[in-house]
C-alpha positions, -999 to 999 in steps of 0.1 A, spaced: 194 -141 -509 161 -142 -489 157 -166 -461 127 -188 -470 97 -184 -446 88 -213 -423 54 -232 -426 28 -213 -406 26 -243 -380 63 -240 -373 60 -203 -368 30 -207 -345 50 -232 -324 78 -208 -322 58 -180 -310 38 -200 -287 70 -213 -268 83 -177 -267 50 -163 -252 51 -192 -227 89 -187 -219 82 -148 -211 49 -151 -193 63 -157 -159 95 -134 -163 104 -104 -139 135 -93 -153 133 -72 -185 166 -81 -196 160 -116 -196 127 -111 -214 145 -92 -241 172 -119 -245 144 -147 -249 127 -125 -273 155 -120 -296 162 -156 -296 127 -164 -306 128 -135 -333 160 -151 -346 142 -185 -349 116 -168 -371 138 -145 -391 173 -155 -390 191 -122 -383 224 -120 -372 233 -83 -367 211 -57 -346 215 -24 -331 191 -7 -307 193 31 -296 173 50 -269 167 87 -263 149 82 -230 163 107 -205 187 120 -229 187 156 -239 184 162 -277 201 155 -301 217 128 -279 210 92 -278 222 61 -264 235 28 -280 217 4 -258 223 -28 -278 246 -41 -306 258 -70 -321 292 -54 -321 294 -50 -284 324 -67 -271 308 -67 -237 273 -72 -229 258 -44 -210 224 -43 -193 207 -11 -202 187 -9 -171 214 -15 -146 246 -2 -164 230 27 -184 259 49 -174 283 27 -193 263 27 -227 278 49 -254 263 82 -260 261 99 -294 248 127 -312 237 134 -348 246 113 -378 225 88 -395 215 70 -360 205 105 -348 180 108 -377 166 75 -370 162 82 -333 143 114 -337 124 104 -368 93 91 -350 86 68 -377 98 33 -392 128 37 -414 141 13 -442 173 20 -457 187 -3 -485 215 20 -497 234 22 -463 269 24 -478 257 55 -498 243 72 -467 270 64 -443 300 90 -442 334 83 -424 329 107 -399 294 96 -389 292 90 -352 276 58 -356 301 46 -384 314 18 -360 281 5 -357 268 8 -392 298 0 -415 298 -30 -436 260 -32 -437 238 -29 -469 205 -23 -455 187 -18 -423 152 -18 -408 146 6 -379 114 1 -360 105 26 -331 89 18 -298 64 47 -290 55 62 -258 32 91 -257 36 93 -295 75 96 -292 99 69 -304 121 68 -271 134 35 -284 144 21 -317 153 -14 -326 172 -21 -359 179 -53 -379 209 -49 -401 218 -69 -433 251 -74 -449 255 -71 -487 238 -98 -507 213 -106 -481 178 -99 -487 146 -98 -468 108 -101 -472 96 -66 -473 62 -78 -468 70 -89 -435 79 -54 -422 46 -43 -412 41 -73 -390 75 -71 -377 69 -35 -364 36 -45 -349 53 -73 -332 82 -52 -319 60 -24 -307 38 -48 -286 70 -65 -273 85 -31 -265 52 -21 -246 53 -54 -226 89 -49 -216 82 -12 -204 53 -25 -184 75 -51 -168 100 -24 -159 70 -2 -145 57 -32 -126 92 -40 -112 92 0 -101 58 -2 -86 67 -35 -66 99 -18 -54 80 15 -45 54 -3 -25 80 -23 -7 98 8 3 62 21 12 54 -11 33 88 -5 52 80 31 59 44 18 72 60 -8 93 81 21 110 50 41 114 33 10 131 61 4 155 61 40 163 24 41 170 25 9 192 52 25 210 27 52 222 5 25 238 11 16 274 38 -9 279 23 -25 308 -13 -24 323 -17 -6 354 -24 -24 387 -56 -11 400 -68 -25 432 -100 -46 429 -98 -49 392 -87 -71 365 -76 -56 334 -71 -69 296 -66 -52 264 -64 -60 228 -53 -41 199 -54 -49 162 -51 -26 133 -65 -33 98 -37 -19 80 1 -17 90 -8 15 112 -41 23 125 -62 52 141 -72 33 173 -57 46 207 -61 36 243 -42 48 274 -42 49 312 -34 79 332 -26 78 371 -46 103 389 -30 100 424 -52 92 453 -82 96 430 -74 63 410 -69 61 372 -81 78 340 -90 51 312 -90 67 276 -102 50 243 -103 68 210 -109 60 172 -94 84 147 -116 89 115 -101 70 83 -74 44 82 -37 39 75 -10 64 81 -31 96 81 -50 81 110 -19 70 128 -6 103 127 -36 120 140 -37 92 168 -1 103 177 -13 138 179 -40 129 201 -17 110 223 5 140 227 -24 163 235 -38 139 261 -4 137 277 1 174 283 -18 174 316 -6 142 331 -20 130 365 -47 158 361 -79 148 384 -102 169 362 -136 161 352 -137 138 323 -156 165 304 -129 190 309 -104 166 298 -122 160 265 -129 198 260 -90 201 264 -83 177 237 -110 186 216 -99 223 216 -64 217 202 -76 191 178 -102 215 163 -80 245 163 -49 229 146 -51 193 133 -87 184 122 -93 214 98 -96 189 67 -126 172 81 -112 144 102 -124 138 137 -118 116 168 -144 97 185 -134 93 225 -144 80 257 -127 90 291 -134 75 325 -120 84 359 -123 53 381 -120 56 419 -110 22 430 -119 28 468 -155 38 460 -157 19 426 -174 51 412 -168 58 376 -173 94 363 -171 94 323 -177 115 291 -184 104 255 -174 124 226 -192 103 199 -177 70 208 -196 36 210 -211 35 244 -190 12 266 -210 -21 279 -214 -26 315 -221 -63 322 -241 -67 354 -257 -103 360 -276 -112 331 -281 -78 316 -259 -53 295 -261 -15 304 -248 7 278 -228 38 293 -246 63 268 -255 90 293 -247 125 280 -229 116 248 -216 144 227 -202 151 193 -167 137 182 -134 156 191 -120 179 165 -153 191 149 -161 223 170 -132 237 189 -157 252 216 -179 221 220 -190 211 255 -192 177 268 -212 164 299 -203 139 325 -220 106 335 -215 85 367 -220 48 375 -211 30 406 -196 -6 399 -203 -37 419 -183 -67 425 -186 -91 396 -194 -62 370 -175 -63 337 -168 -28 318 -160 -33 282 -147 -2 261 -141 -7 226 -140 8 191 -164 3 164 -141 -22 145 -155 -48 169 -192 -44 162 -186 -35 127 -167 -67 120 -182 -81 87 -193 -116 76 -183 -126 41 -207 -118 13 -238 -140 15 -259 -153 -16 -277 -121 -18 -245 -102 -23 -249 -84 12 -227 -85 43 -239 -85 79 -222 -68 108 -212 -83 142 -232 -56 159 -241 -48 196 -266 -77 202 -241 -104 194 -214 -86 215 -240 -85 244 -249 -120 241 -212 -128 243 -206 -108 272 -233 -123 292 -220 -158 282 -186 -150 293 -191 -127 323 -178 -153 349 -146 -156 330 -114 -135 337 -109 -103 319 -80 -118 297 -106 -147 288 -134 -123 281 -112 -102 257 -97 -132 241 -133 -144 235 -142 -112 218 -112 -115 196 -116 -149 186 -155 -147 181 -153 -116 158 -126 -133 138 -145 -163 133 -176 -141 123 -153 -126 95 -142 -161 86 -108 -152 78 -114 -122 57 -91 -91 65 -105 -67 91 -121 -35 74 -113 -15 106 -89 -14 136 -102 -33 166 -95 -22 201 -108 -36 235 -102 -26 271 -119 -50 297 -121 -43 333 -136 -69 357 -144 -59 394 -132 -88 415 -134 -73 449 
């Protein structure tokens, strides 16, 4: 006998409930269960069978689902427990790469057929493949006992629905795999970020006559900004700030390399230009051959004389706030590190005065971006805004100045994620 079709409005209600119930699922097994229940409401089918040749060497295949299973097995989590068969009628169906309808199943099924247990007692079957790259890696089957008929006109529509559902299920599996992969990657990035931050100074140095404050924010888990302080014995302190081109893990790795090279001469009281030349030579020779580079600024500060000698390798010129004006330390700037192994660098000097504020920063500060305006453009925070802010806050402590810069750039971006790393060193002469 043939089960009567429902009125189209009833079928629409069933399908709508089914689509609604699977719309927020993340478990593919739950999705399959709900789908089959919905299909059963549309087409009352008591017996079913599903096979898969995904990841199985020909001519093998797995029985992934069967109404004759005594124990429910999850094909995604318990694949190792699924029956593995070869050949027979199910083997023909598994590798046919096309829909198959069999109405004389008892005549086709032999007692020694590997799939005899799953097919015996049925008169007909409809096998509908789910394709991937043109291959039917999975096949779902509806089984009918003797005397049960079905509407053959519905088979094409059932094939269409089954294929779309199979693709949806596979997409859900891929999405879950991607989510797991991204979570694993994020854990790795967190480790990279922890290692990277461990390379930064644990404590700020105590330099007589100076207040010092720093701020370090990455636009991703890990970043390419770097700052450091080097004791130079009786000659004072070396202050280093750098910005690796690019973002994320590659920039963080090159930042770690720059840190290692910079620390190969601890306590060296060499002219800043020679320090940059040393780092540049090793970067260009072995580490920046793919086109990456590092902008850097290095200053040697003598706290007794307040004399600062410095060298700039393509970095943002630090700002020296003196009274109501800002002086850019841009004397003798050169190209970034890592471009030419034999590049030369020049030194500049400046004598600090009491009340001066020296601010070193990476371009993530001045290139902080406002949200897109009505014209579709975005403005940069820029040096002019930074200079005005420094003049307004020049009488504050170094920590308060750093905090003001951080808060103002965040407010300028109005909560949007930073597009680049933001690093600050603020030094204020107090004696």
